[in-house]
C-alpha positions in Angstrom: 29.8 34.8 -47.4 27.6 36.2 -50.1 26.8 34.1 -53.1 26.8 35.7 -56.5 24.2 34.4 -58.9 25.5 34.2 -62.4 23.0 34.9 -65.1 21.5 31.7 -66.6 22.7 31.0 -70.1 20.3 31.8 -72.9 19.1 28.9 -75.0 19.9 29.7 -78.6 18.0 27.6 -81.2 20.6 26.1 -83.5 20.2 23.5 -86.1 21.8 20.8 -83.9 19.7 21.6 -80.9 16.5 21.6 -83.0 17.6 18.1 -84.3 18.1 17.1 -80.7 14.7 18.2 -79.7 13.1 16.4 -82.6 15.0 13.2 -81.8 13.9 13.4 -78.2 10.3 13.9 -79.2 10.5 10.9 -81.5 12.0 8.8 -78.7 9.3 10.0 -76.3 6.6 9.0 -78.8 8.3 5.6 -79.3 8.6 5.0 -75.6 4.9 5.9 -75.0 3.9 3.4 -77.7 6.1 0.7 -76.0 4.5 1.6 -72.6 1.0 1.3 -74.1 1.9 -2.1 -75.6 3.3 -3.3 -72.3 0.2 -2.3 -70.4 -2.0 -4.0 -72.9 0.1 -7.2 -72.7 0.0 -7.1 -68.9 -3.8 -6.8 -69.0 -4.1 -9.7 -71.4 -1.9 -11.9 -69.2 -4.0 -10.9 -66.2 -7.2 -11.8 -68.0 -5.7 -15.1 -69.2 -4.9 -16.0 -65.6 -8.4 -15.0 -64.5 -10.0 -17.2 -67.1 -7.8 -20.2 -66.4 -8.4 -19.9 -62.6 -12.2 -19.8 -63.2 -12.2 -22.6 -65.8 -10.0 -25.0 -64.0 -10.7 -24.0 -60.4 -7.1 -23.7 -59.5 -5.1 -20.9 -58.0 -2.3 -19.7 -60.3 -1.2 -16.5 -58.6 0.9 -16.5 -55.5 -0.7 -15.4 -52.3 0.6 -12.2 -50.9 3.0 -12.7 -48.0 3.7 -16.3 -48.9 6.5 -18.0 -46.9 9.7 -18.5 -48.7 
């Protein structure tokens, strides 16, 4: 059987689609800012654990492959 390729629909810029694009761009910008904040927070926690382990001489992190 031969498959017939239908032409792809053209994207027509309408006021509603331009608003959709703008809202998606704003959401992308917001999500990137949240990701940056989460990465900074994770790094701060990591450094906090490093300092606490060095200062108090105790192990805080779990060992990889620990028995359950």
